C-alpha positions as CSV (number, residue, x, y, z in Angstrom):
1,X,232.9,65.3,-78.5
2,X,234.9,66.3,-76.2
3,X,235.2,64.6,-72.8
4,X,234.8,67.5,-70.7
5,X,231.6,68.3,-72.5
6,X,230.7,64.9,-72.0
7,X,231.2,65.3,-68.1
8,X,229.3,68.4,-68.3
9,X,226.2,67.3,-69.7
10,X,226.4,64.3,-67.1
11,X,226.8,66.8,-64.5
12,X,223.8,68.9,-65.9
13,X,221.8,65.7,-65.7
14,X,222.7,64.4,-62.1
15,X,221.9,67.6,-60.7
16,X,218.5,67.8,-62.9
17,X,217.9,64.2,-61.3
18,X,218.8,65.2,-58.3
19,X,216.3,68.3,-58.0
20,X,213.7,65.8,-59.3
21,X,214.1,63.6,-56.9
22,X,214.5,66.1,-54.0
23,X,211.1,67.7,-55.4
24,X,209.3,63.9,-55.4
25,X,210.6,63.1,-52.0
26,X,209.3,66.6,-50.3
27,X,206.2,66.2,-52.2
28,X,206.1,62.6,-50.4
29,X,206.6,64.4,-47.5
30,X,203.9,66.5,-47.5
31,X,201.5,64.2,-49.0
32,X,202.3,61.7,-45.8
33,X,202.1,64.5,-43.2
34,X,198.8,65.4,-45.1
35,X,198.0,61.5,-44.2
36,X,198.7,61.5,-40.9
37,X,197.2,64.8,-40.1
38,X,194.2,63.4,-41.7
39,X,194.4,59.8,-39.8
40,X,194.8,62.5,-36.8
41,X,191.8,64.2,-37.4
42,X,190.2,61.1,-37.6
43,X,191.4,59.9,-34.9
44,X,191.1,62.9,-32.5
45,X,187.4,63.0,-34.1
46,X,186.7,59.1,-33.2
47,X,188.3,59.6,-29.7
48,X,186.3,62.6,-28.9
49,X,182.9,60.8,-30.6
50,X,184.1,58.0,-27.9
51,X,184.2,60.5,-24.6
52,X,181.2,62.3,-25.2
53,X,179.2,59.0,-25.5
54,X,181.5,58.0,-22.7
55,X,180.2,60.9,-20.8
56,X,176.6,60.5,-21.7
57,X,176.1,57.2,-20.7
58,X,178.2,58.1,-17.5
59,X,175.7,61.0,-16.5
60,X,172.3,59.3,-17.5
61,X,173.4,56.0,-16.1
62,X,171.9,57.5,-12.7
63,X,169.0,60.1,-11.4
64,X,170.7,61.1,-8.3
65,X,171.7,64.7,-9.0
66,X,174.8,65.5,-7.0
67,X,176.4,61.7,-8.8
68,X,175.1,63.4,-12.5
69,X,176.9,66.7,-11.5
70,X,180.2,64.6,-10.0
71,X,180.4,62.6,-13.3
72,X,180.0,64.9,-15.6
73,X,182.4,67.6,-13.7
74,X,185.1,65.0,-13.1
75,X,185.2,64.4,-16.8
76,X,185.0,67.8,-18.0
77,X,188.1,68.2,-15.5
78,X,190.1,65.0,-17.2
79,X,189.9,66.5,-20.5
80,X,191.4,70.0,-19.8
81,X,193.6,68.6,-17.5
82,X,192.3,70.8,-14.3
83,X,193.6,70.8,-10.9
84,X,190.1,71.2,-9.3
85,X,186.8,71.8,-10.4
86,X,182.9,73.2,-9.5
87,X,179.6,72.8,-10.6
88,X,177.3,75.6,-9.8
89,X,173.5,75.7,-10.6
90,X,170.6,78.3,-10.9
91,X,168.4,77.7,-8.2
92,X,164.4,79.0,-8.8
93,X,163.8,82.9,-8.0
94,X,167.8,83.1,-7.3
95,X,170.2,85.5,-9.5
96,X,173.4,83.5,-8.0
97,X,174.7,79.9,-9.0
98,X,175.5,77.7,-6.2
99,X,178.0,75.6,-6.2
100,X,176.6,72.0,-6.1
101,X,179.4,69.9,-6.4
102,X,183.5,69.8,-6.9
103,X,186.5,67.9,-6.4
104,X,190.2,68.6,-5.2
105,X,188.5,72.0,-3.4
106,X,189.2,72.7,0.5
107,X,186.2,72.2,2.7
108,X,184.0,75.4,2.7
109,X,186.2,77.0,-0.1
110,X,185.4,80.4,-1.1
111,X,182.8,80.6,-3.9
112,X,180.1,78.6,-2.7
113,X,178.0,81.2,-4.4
114,X,178.3,83.0,-7.6
115,X,176.7,86.2,-8.8
116,X,175.7,85.6,-12.8
117,X,176.4,89.9,-13.3
118,X,180.1,89.5,-11.6
119,X,183.3,87.3,-12.9
120,X,184.5,85.0,-12.9
121,X,180.9,84.3,-14.8
122,X,179.9,87.4,-16.5
123,X,181.9,86.9,-19.4
124,X,181.7,83.5,-20.6
125,X,178.0,83.5,-19.6
126,X,177.6,86.3,-21.8
127,X,179.0,85.1,-24.7
128,X,177.4,81.8,-23.9
129,X,181.0,79.3,-24.5
130,X,183.6,78.1,-22.7
131,X,186.0,80.9,-21.9
132,X,189.5,81.0,-19.9
133,X,189.3,84.1,-17.4
134,X,191.6,85.2,-14.5
135,X,190.7,84.8,-10.7
136,X,191.1,87.2,-8.1
137,X,191.7,87.0,-4.2
138,X,188.2,87.2,-3.1
139,X,187.2,84.6,-6.2
140,X,189.8,81.7,-6.1
141,X,188.9,78.7,-4.1
142,X,191.2,77.0,-2.3
143,X,193.1,73.7,-3.2
144,X,193.3,70.6,-1.6
145,X,197.0,70.4,-2.5
146,X,197.2,73.9,-0.9
147,X,197.4,77.0,-2.5
148,X,194.7,79.1,-4.9
149,X,194.5,78.6,-8.8
150,X,194.8,81.4,-11.0
151,X,192.4,80.5,-13.7
152,X,189.3,79.4,-14.7
153,X,187.6,77.6,-17.4
154,X,184.1,78.3,-17.0
155,X,181.5,76.2,-19.1
156,X,178.0,77.4,-19.5
157,X,175.4,74.8,-19.1
158,X,171.8,76.0,-20.7
159,X,169.5,73.6,-22.5
160,X,166.9,75.3,-24.4
161,X,168.6,78.9,-24.3
162,X,167.7,78.6,-20.8
163,X,170.4,79.0,-18.1
164,X,170.9,75.7,-15.7
165,X,174.7,75.9,-14.6
166,X,178.2,76.3,-15.2
167,X,181.0,74.5,-14.8
168,X,184.4,76.2,-13.7
169,X,187.6,73.8,-14.0
170,X,190.5,75.5,-12.2
171,X,193.7,76.2,-14.5
172,X,197.3,76.8,-12.5
173,X,198.4,78.5,-16.2
174,X,196.5,80.3,-18.8
175,X,196.0,78.7,-21.7
176,X,194.1,79.3,-25.0
177,X,191.3,77.0,-26.1
178,X,191.1,75.6,-29.3
179,X,188.0,75.0,-31.6
180,X,187.9,71.4,-31.2
181,X,188.2,71.8,-27.5
182,X,185.8,74.2,-26.9
183,X,183.4,72.1,-28.8
184,X,184.0,69.3,-27.0
185,X,183.2,71.2,-23.6
186,X,180.3,72.4,-25.6
187,X,179.4,68.5,-26.1
188,X,179.9,67.7,-22.0
189,X,177.8,70.7,-21.4
190,X,174.9,69.5,-23.3
191,X,174.9,66.4,-22.0
192,X,175.3,67.4,-18.3
193,X,172.2,69.9,-18.8
194,X,170.0,66.7,-20.2
195,X,171.2,65.1,-17.5
196,X,170.9,67.4,-14.7
197,X,167.7,68.3,-16.3
198,X,166.3,65.0,-15.8
199,X,167.4,64.3,-12.0
200,X,165.3,67.3,-11.1
201,X,162.4,66.1,-12.5
202,X,162.8,62.8,-11.0
203,X,163.9,64.8,-7.4
204,X,160.7,67.0,-8.1
205,X,158.6,63.5,-8.1
206,X,160.4,62.2,-5.1
207,X,159.1,65.2,-3.3
208,X,156.0,64.8,-4.5
209,X,155.4,61.3,-3.5
210,X,156.3,62.4,0.0
211,X,154.7,65.6,0.2
212,X,151.0,66.3,1.3
213,X,149.5,68.0,-1.5
214,X,147.3,70.2,0.3
215,X,149.1,71.7,3.8
216,X,152.7,71.1,2.0
217,X,153.9,68.8,5.1
218,X,155.4,65.4,4.9
219,X,152.8,63.1,4.5
220,X,152.4,59.7,6.1
221,X,155.0,57.7,4.0
222,X,157.8,60.3,4.3
223,X,156.7,61.2,8.5
224,X,157.5,56.8,8.7
225,X,161.3,57.5,7.1
226,X,162.0,60.1,9.2
227,X,160.2,58.5,12.4
228,X,162.4,55.1,11.4
229,X,166.0,57.6,11.7
230,X,165.2,59.5,14.5
231,X,164.9,56.7,16.5
232,X,167.9,55.2,15.3
233,X,169.3,58.3,15.9
234,X,168.1,58.5,19.6
235,X,169.1,54.6,19.7
236,X,172.7,55.8,19.1
237,X,173.4,58.5,21.2
238,X,171.2,57.3,24.1
239,X,169.1,60.4,23.9
240,X,164.8,60.7,24.6
241,X,162.3,60.8,22.0
242,X,158.7,62.3,22.1
243,X,155.7,61.6,19.6
244,X,152.7,64.2,19.4
245,X,149.6,62.8,17.7
246,X,147.2,66.0,17.2
247,X,143.7,66.1,16.0
248,X,141.5,69.1,15.1
249,X,138.6,69.2,17.1
250,X,135.0,68.7,15.2
251,X,136.5,69.0,12.0
252,X,133.7,66.8,10.7
253,X,131.1,69.9,11.0
254,X,133.5,72.5,9.8
255,X,133.0,70.3,6.3
256,X,129.0,69.6,6.9
257,X,128.6,73.4,7.6
258,X,131.1,75.4,5.4
259,X,132.0,72.9,3.0
260,X,135.1,70.8,1.9
261,X,137.0,74.1,0.4
262,X,136.9,76.0,3.7
263,X,137.8,72.8,5.4
264,X,140.9,72.4,2.9
265,X,141.5,76.3,3.8
266,X,141.5,75.4,8.0
267,X,143.6,72.3,7.1
268,X,146.3,74.0,5.3
269,X,146.0,77.0,8.1
270,X,146.4,74.6,10.9
271,X,149.8,73.1,9.3
272,X,151.2,76.7,9.2
273,X,150.8,76.9,12.9
274,X,152.0,73.9,13.6
275,X,155.3,74.4,12.0
276,X,155.7,78.0,13.6
277,X,154.6,76.9,16.6
278,X,157.4,73.5,16.5
279,X,160.6,73.9,16.8
280,X,162.9,73.7,13.8
281,X,164.5,70.5,14.6
282,X,160.9,68.9,14.8
283,X,159.6,66.5,12.5
284,X,155.6,68.2,11.2
285,X,153.4,66.0,9.5
286,X,149.9,65.1,8.8
287,X,149.1,61.9,9.4
288,X,145.8,61.6,7.7
289,X,142.6,63.4,7.3
290,X,142.3,65.9,10.3
291,X,145.4,64.5,11.9
292,X,149.0,66.0,12.3
293,X,152.0,64.2,14.3
294,X,155.0,65.7,15.3
295,X,158.3,64.0,16.3
296,X,160.4,65.6,18.8
297,X,164.1,65.0,19.0
298,X,166.2,65.1,22.2
299,X,162.9,66.0,24.0
300,X,161.9,64.6,27.7
301,X,157.9,63.9,28.5
302,X,157.9,67.6,30.5
303,X,159.3,69.2,27.8
304,X,157.3,67.6,25.4
305,X,154.2,68.4,27.6
306,X,155.1,72.1,27.6
307,X,155.7,72.4,23.5
308,X,151.9,70.5,23.0
309,X,150.0,73.2,25.7
310,X,152.1,76.1,23.6
311,X,151.1,74.8,20.1
312,X,147.2,74.0,21.5
313,X,147.0,77.7,22.7
314,X,148.3,79.0,19.8
315,X,145.6,76.7,18.1
316,X,142.6,78.2,20.4
317,X,143.4,81.8,19.9
318,X,143.6,82.0,15.8
319,X,141.2,82.5,13.6
320,X,140.6,80.4,10.9
321,X,139.0,80.8,7.1
322,X,135.8,81.8,7.3
323,X,136.6,83.3,11.2
324,X,136.2,80.0,12.1
325,X,137.3,79.9,15.9
326,X,139.0,76.3,16.6
327,X,140.8,73.6,18.8
328,X,142.9,70.9,18.9
329,X,143.1,67.8,21.1
330,X,147.1,66.0,21.8
331,X,148.1,63.0,22.5
332,X,151.9,62.6,23.8
333,X,154.3,60.1,24.5
334,X,157.6,60.3,25.5
335,X,160.4,58.0,26.5
336,X,164.6,57.5,26.5
337,X,164.1,54.0,26.7
338,X,165.0,52.3,23.7
339,X,162.9,49.1,24.1
340,X,159.9,51.4,24.0
341,X,160.4,53.9,21.2
342,X,158.2,51.5,18.3
343,X,155.4,52.1,21.1
344,X,155.7,56.0,21.1
345,X,153.2,56.3,17.9
346,X,150.2,54.1,19.0
347,X,150.8,55.3,23.0
348,X,150.1,58.8,21.8
349,X,147.5,57.6,19.7
350,X,145.4,56.3,23.0
351,X,146.3,59.4,24.7
352,X,145.1,61.4,22.2
353,X,141.8,59.3,22.6
354,X,141.6,60.0,25.9
355,X,142.1,64.0,25.2
356,X,138.8,63.6,23.0
357,X,136.8,61.7,25.4
358,X,137.5,64.0,28.1
359,X,136.3,67.0,26.7
360,X,138.8,67.7,23.4
361,X,141.3,71.0,23.6
362,X,143.4,69.4,26.0
363,X,147.0,67.9,26.6
364,X,147.1,64.2,27.7
365,X,150.7,62.4,28.6
366,X,150.7,58.4,28.1
367,X,152.0,56.4,30.6
368,X,154.6,54.7,29.4
369,X,155.5,52.5,32.2
370,X,152.0,51.0,32.0
371,X,151.4,47.9,29.9
372,X,151.7,47.8,25.8
373,X,148.5,49.5,24.1
374,X,146.2,46.8,22.3
375,X,145.2,47.5,18.5
376,X,141.9,49.3,18.7
377,X,139.3,50.3,16.1
378,X,139.8,53.8,14.9
379,X,138.2,56.3,17.2
380,X,134.5,57.5,16.8
381,X,133.9,61.2,17.1
382,X,132.5,62.1,20.7
383,X,129.3,63.9,20.0
384,X,128.7,67.2,19.6
385,X,128.0,69.1,23.3
């Protein structure tokens, strides 16, 4: 064979080998990319699962609603690279959502209340999925670092088909959500919904434990806690504090004559009269049985006497369930001497004892300069006259 022919054949073979080698390398590179993508997907899935587990553990580690909201919100914000965030919750009987937690927002930032039928919530809540929406000047809250965000990633929070709230994660630039990101945010929202529900149930139980079921006033336990706080505040600010002990006159006769159901209705009505007769800043509670108590902060003896007389007159003028006309007796104790704060309840109780035995339907004021009261047995109800 001619050398030229041999050279041609060798050249063709070399070209063919090169092509085959190139194709093999391309296949290998494609396979490598597929492997890398598969590994990335697997790693991403593991990372997302780990992140959701961390959020679930964090939000379920506390029954304090505020803490639960902050943990869920900040984790979701970190995932999406948000510059700030806010958590809104539904309140019973309301058509608006109220901001209950936030981070990196200015104090009293606009948008504290969101209407369901308005943006930025309307579109995302209608779709019930995470969406990025534009913010206008009216709805964009102020940021700690200055300025206002242009966009919000809205994440609906629901449980068993019931809307519980929404997260708003604030972004400086528009972005499209990938399917994985939307799934991840939905997972965060689901964990948040469970934790929020648990926290709400716990808060309701706590409230029930501190509320008198009949009158809906704070009970004696709650009252004791509040009295301790009021004493601490009065000491800190060097203010006076007053205490009123109130007893419904001849209540036993009401129960004996008209029955306990009517007696319960009478107590509930009296509670409302006391609440409306007191100031907004006063603390009114059911102390026990037919006894009620009021804490009057920053109130002198003369001021407490005026308020007690006003409440006594209001009760005497009222008509109670069953057409009954009833009265109350009131014991008052007041002082600005921090050393005597702990004696207020006992001294008011003794002043009430004097009022009951002095003819009822009257106000008596304790002498705080006298000797400390001695423990005494429960007051017997004076004989009817």
